C-alpha positions as CSV (number, residue, x, y, z in Angstrom):
1,M,52.9,143.0,-162.5
2,T,55.0,144.9,-165.0
3,L,56.6,144.2,-168.3
4,Q,60.0,144.8,-166.7
5,Q,59.4,142.1,-164.2
6,L,58.5,139.7,-167.0
7,R,61.8,140.6,-168.7
8,Y,63.6,139.8,-165.5
9,I,62.2,136.3,-165.1
10,V,62.9,135.6,-168.8
11,A,66.5,136.7,-168.3
12,I,66.9,134.4,-165.3
13,D,65.5,131.6,-167.3
14,Q,68.0,132.3,-170.1
15,Y,71.1,132.7,-167.9
16,R,70.0,130.2,-165.1
17,N,71.9,132.5,-162.7
18,F,70.7,135.5,-160.8
19,G,74.1,137.3,-161.0
20,K,74.4,136.9,-164.7
21,A,70.8,137.8,-165.3
22,A,71.2,140.9,-163.2
23,E,74.3,141.9,-165.1
24,A,72.4,141.5,-168.4
25,C,69.5,143.6,-167.1
26,E,71.9,146.2,-165.7
27,L,70.7,145.7,-162.2
28,T,72.3,144.7,-158.9
29,Q,71.6,141.1,-158.0
30,S,69.8,142.2,-154.8
31,T,67.5,144.5,-156.9
32,L,66.7,141.7,-159.3
33,S,65.9,139.3,-156.6
34,L,63.6,141.8,-154.9
35,M,61.7,142.4,-158.1
36,V,61.2,138.7,-158.7
37,K,60.2,138.2,-155.1
38,K,57.5,140.9,-155.4
39,L,56.2,139.2,-158.6
40,E,56.1,135.8,-156.8
41,E,54.2,137.4,-153.9
42,E,51.7,139.0,-156.3
43,L,51.1,135.7,-158.2
44,D,51.3,133.7,-154.9
45,V,53.7,131.1,-156.6
46,I,57.3,130.3,-156.5
47,L,58.8,130.8,-160.0
48,F,62.4,129.5,-159.4
49,D,64.0,126.8,-157.4
50,R,66.8,128.9,-155.9
51,D,68.5,125.9,-154.3
52,A,69.1,124.2,-157.7
53,H,72.4,124.8,-159.5
54,P,71.9,126.1,-162.0
55,V,68.7,128.0,-161.0
56,T,65.7,126.3,-162.6
57,P,62.1,127.3,-163.0
58,T,59.5,125.4,-161.0
59,E,56.7,123.7,-162.9
60,V,54.4,126.7,-162.6
61,G,57.4,129.0,-163.2
62,R,58.0,127.3,-166.6
63,K,54.4,128.1,-167.6
64,V,54.6,131.7,-166.5
65,I,57.9,132.2,-168.3
66,D,56.6,130.8,-171.5
67,K,53.6,133.1,-171.3
68,A,55.8,136.0,-170.4
69,K,57.8,135.6,-173.6
70,V,54.6,135.8,-175.7
71,V,53.4,138.9,-173.7
72,L,56.8,140.6,-174.2
73,Y,56.6,139.7,-177.9
74,N,53.2,141.2,-178.3
75,A,54.2,144.4,-176.3
76,G,57.1,144.7,-178.7
77,Q,54.8,144.6,-181.7
78,I,53.1,147.8,-180.5
79,T,56.4,149.6,-180.5
80,E,57.3,148.1,-183.9
81,M,54.1,149.5,-185.4
82,T,55.3,153.1,-184.7
83,R,58.8,152.7,-186.1
84,S,59.7,154.0,-189.5
85,E,60.4,151.7,-192.4
86,K,64.1,152.3,-192.1
87,E,64.2,151.4,-188.5
88,I,62.2,148.3,-189.1
89,L,64.8,146.9,-191.4
90,S,67.4,146.8,-188.7
91,G,68.1,145.0,-185.5
92,P,67.9,141.2,-184.8
93,L,66.0,138.7,-187.0
94,K,65.8,135.2,-185.7
95,I,64.9,132.4,-188.1
96,A,64.6,128.7,-187.2
97,L,65.1,126.1,-190.0
98,I,64.8,122.4,-190.3
99,S,68.1,120.5,-191.0
100,T,67.3,119.6,-194.6
101,V,66.7,123.2,-195.5
102,A,69.4,125.0,-193.5
103,P,72.4,124.1,-195.8
104,V,70.5,125.4,-198.8
105,L,69.3,128.7,-197.4
106,V,71.7,129.8,-194.6
107,P,74.8,130.6,-196.7
108,G,72.7,132.6,-199.2
109,F,70.8,134.3,-196.4
110,F,74.0,135.8,-194.9
111,K,75.3,136.8,-198.3
112,Y,72.0,138.5,-199.2
113,F,71.5,140.3,-195.9
114,G,75.2,141.4,-195.8
115,I,74.8,143.0,-199.2
116,H,71.3,144.4,-199.1
117,H,70.4,144.8,-195.4
118,P,73.6,145.0,-193.3
119,A,71.6,146.7,-190.5
120,I,69.7,143.5,-189.9
121,S,71.4,141.2,-187.4
122,L,70.5,137.8,-188.8
123,Q,70.5,134.8,-186.4
124,T,69.7,131.4,-187.8
125,Q,69.1,128.3,-185.8
126,E,68.9,124.7,-187.1
127,M,66.5,122.4,-185.3
128,L,63.9,119.7,-185.6
129,S,60.4,120.6,-186.9
130,E,58.7,120.2,-183.5
131,T,61.3,122.5,-182.0
132,V,60.7,125.1,-184.7
133,L,57.0,125.1,-183.9
134,G,57.6,125.3,-180.2
135,R,60.0,128.3,-180.6
136,L,57.3,130.1,-182.7
137,H,54.6,129.4,-180.1
138,R,56.8,130.9,-177.4
139,A,57.8,133.8,-179.6
140,E,61.5,132.9,-179.3
141,V,62.1,133.2,-183.0
142,D,60.5,135.5,-185.6
143,M,60.1,133.0,-188.4
144,G,60.3,129.3,-189.0
145,I,61.1,127.5,-192.3
146,L,60.0,123.8,-192.4
147,S,58.1,121.3,-194.4
148,S,54.4,122.1,-195.1
149,P,51.7,121.5,-194.0
150,T,52.4,121.7,-190.3
151,G,48.8,121.4,-189.4
152,D,49.2,124.1,-186.7
153,P,46.1,126.3,-186.6
154,E,47.9,129.0,-184.6
155,L,50.4,129.8,-187.3
156,L,50.3,131.3,-190.8
157,E,52.1,129.2,-193.4
158,I,53.4,130.8,-196.6
159,P,54.4,128.2,-199.2
160,L,57.9,128.9,-200.5
161,W,58.8,126.2,-203.0
162,T,58.0,122.6,-204.0
163,E,60.8,120.3,-204.9
164,R,61.2,116.6,-205.9
165,Y,63.1,113.9,-204.1
166,F,65.9,112.1,-206.0
167,A,67.3,108.8,-205.1
168,Y,71.0,108.7,-204.3
169,V,72.0,105.1,-205.2
170,S,75.1,103.1,-204.3
171,E,77.0,101.8,-207.2
172,K,76.7,98.4,-205.6
173,D,72.9,98.6,-205.7
174,P,71.0,97.0,-208.6
175,T,69.0,100.2,-209.1
176,Y,72.2,102.0,-210.1
177,A,72.0,100.5,-213.6
178,S,68.5,102.1,-214.1
179,E,68.0,105.7,-215.4
180,T,65.1,106.2,-213.0
181,V,63.8,104.7,-209.7
182,Q,60.1,103.6,-209.6
183,A,58.5,105.0,-206.5
184,R,56.6,101.7,-206.0
185,S,59.9,99.8,-206.1
186,L,60.9,101.5,-202.8
187,T,58.2,99.7,-201.0
188,G,59.6,96.7,-199.3
189,R,63.2,97.9,-199.8
190,P,65.5,99.3,-197.1
191,V,66.1,103.1,-197.4
192,W,68.5,105.0,-195.3
193,I,66.7,107.7,-193.2
194,M,67.2,110.1,-190.3
195,K,64.5,109.3,-187.7
196,D,65.4,108.5,-184.1
197,G,69.0,108.4,-185.4
198,V,70.3,107.2,-188.7
199,R,68.8,103.8,-189.6
200,L,67.3,101.7,-192.4
201,L,63.6,102.2,-193.0
202,D,61.7,99.2,-194.1
203,T,59.0,100.9,-196.3
204,A,56.9,97.7,-196.2
205,S,56.1,98.5,-192.6
206,L,54.6,101.9,-193.5
207,P,50.8,102.5,-193.7
208,E,49.7,102.7,-197.3
209,S,48.8,106.4,-196.9
210,E,52.5,107.1,-196.0
211,A,54.2,104.9,-198.5
212,N,55.1,107.8,-200.8
213,N,55.6,110.5,-198.1
214,Y,59.1,110.4,-196.6
215,E,59.5,114.0,-195.4
216,H,58.7,113.2,-191.8
217,Y,61.5,110.6,-191.8
218,F,64.2,113.2,-192.2
219,E,64.1,114.8,-188.7
220,G,67.7,115.6,-188.0
221,G,71.3,115.6,-189.2
222,R,72.6,116.4,-192.7
223,V,71.9,114.9,-196.1
224,G,75.7,114.6,-196.5
225,T,75.7,112.0,-193.7
226,L,73.2,109.8,-195.5
227,I,75.2,110.1,-198.7
228,Q,78.4,109.0,-197.0
229,I,76.6,106.0,-195.5
230,V,75.3,104.9,-198.9
231,N,78.7,105.3,-200.3
232,D,80.2,103.1,-197.6
233,S,77.4,100.7,-196.9
234,G,75.4,100.4,-200.0
235,G,71.6,100.9,-200.5
236,L,70.0,104.2,-201.3
237,T,68.6,107.4,-199.7
238,L,66.5,110.3,-200.8
239,I,67.8,113.7,-201.6
240,P,65.7,116.9,-201.9
241,E,66.1,118.6,-205.3
242,T,67.6,121.8,-203.9
243,H,70.5,119.8,-202.4
244,I,71.8,118.5,-205.8
245,N,74.1,121.5,-206.3
246,L,75.5,120.9,-202.8
247,I,76.7,117.4,-203.8
248,L,80.1,116.9,-205.4
249,F,79.9,116.8,-209.1
250,S,81.6,113.4,-209.1
251,M,78.8,112.0,-206.9
252,Q,75.9,113.4,-208.9
253,K,76.1,110.4,-211.2
254,N,74.5,108.4,-208.3
255,L,71.3,110.5,-208.5
256,R,68.2,109.0,-210.1
257,P,64.8,110.7,-210.6
258,I,62.0,109.0,-208.7
259,V,58.9,108.4,-210.9
260,N,55.5,106.9,-211.0
261,P,54.7,108.9,-208.9
262,E,57.2,111.6,-208.2
263,L,57.9,112.2,-204.5
264,K,57.7,115.8,-203.5
265,R,57.7,118.1,-200.5
266,T,56.7,121.8,-200.1
267,I,58.7,124.1,-197.9
268,C,56.9,126.9,-196.1
269,L,57.7,129.9,-194.0
270,A,55.7,129.9,-190.8
271,I,55.0,133.0,-188.6
272,R,52.7,133.7,-185.7
273,K,49.3,135.0,-186.7
274,D,50.0,138.2,-184.7
275,Y,53.2,138.9,-186.7
276,I,53.1,142.5,-188.1
277,H,56.5,143.0,-189.8
278,E,55.3,142.9,-193.4
279,S,58.4,144.7,-194.8
280,L,60.8,142.3,-192.9
281,L,58.8,139.3,-194.1
282,N,59.2,140.5,-197.7
283,V,63.0,141.0,-197.2
284,V,63.3,137.3,-196.2
285,I,61.1,136.3,-199.2
286,Q,63.3,138.3,-201.5
287,A,66.4,136.6,-200.1
288,I,64.8,133.2,-200.7
289,K,63.9,134.2,-204.3
290,S,67.6,135.0,-204.8
291,I,68.6,131.5,-203.7
292,I,65.9,129.0,-204.9
293,P,65.4,128.5,-208.7
294,G,62.4,130.3,-210.0
295,A,60.8,127.2,-211.5
296,L,60.4,125.8,-208.0
297,L,58.9,128.8,-206.3
298,A,55.3,128.9,-205.2
299,P,52.9,131.3,-207.0
300,E,52.2,133.0,-203.7
301,I,55.8,134.4,-203.4
302,R,56.4,135.2,-207.0
303,K,54.5,138.5,-206.4
304,E,56.5,141.6,-206.0
305,Y,55.3,142.2,-202.5
306,L,53.3,140.0,-200.2
307,R,50.6,141.5,-197.9
308,L,49.8,140.0,-194.6
């Protein structure tokens, strides 16, 4: 078994076509097929269902491919350790973000990297929390940005910032007349959320331990969608503090602080525990510090340089 063979099966999984994978690997299709066949014989398993269209991994093939991605990632780490600082700050950088963070960070990321590190090819992907964690485990992305704590013992979590939730209230709602929204008043009231599709959450159905924790009910879509639903259908929704400047000024009058207690979330940067690119990590942190207000930043990243 060679690293090159592992690269071939990962390419076939990516393109789901032997011809396209061979072209990407700069091989003839017959050579690629032969190399994969040798690997299958060595492992004594069938990795791909060649009769399927597109080509799909078998059940055991899926497991081998996922492990191959991690092996290739770790092999690449050895090469990276010998590269100069200048070389490290170049090439592709893949960051996965949850939906309620992406609109805040992504535009600023591309601006920061374009000015300060144009040699880095930034690739951002917006996805659900579970998908972010899965991509990190399979070494398909370099970093993930999501709500903390993830509770994943295989990852290193670096707190980035903590922010409050604000209520965005319809002008038709009785709460609109108040200067603040009492957190306890949300219990038993319908709140627009994104979980298994956009829907109304009856907070009275929540366990007491979750009554003031709404982060895991915002699993997809954009905050702007919830705002539009509130404007059209009434009620209220919750808005992370960093989204306030993304809301039209004319709509900010609908925002109310949530008090007694304040509802908050912490956003973290998650990496694999075998991640070694300390300099690149600090570049990302510097980019975040240029976007997020300093008052919200976690003490851990206020340092000039973060050591792994």
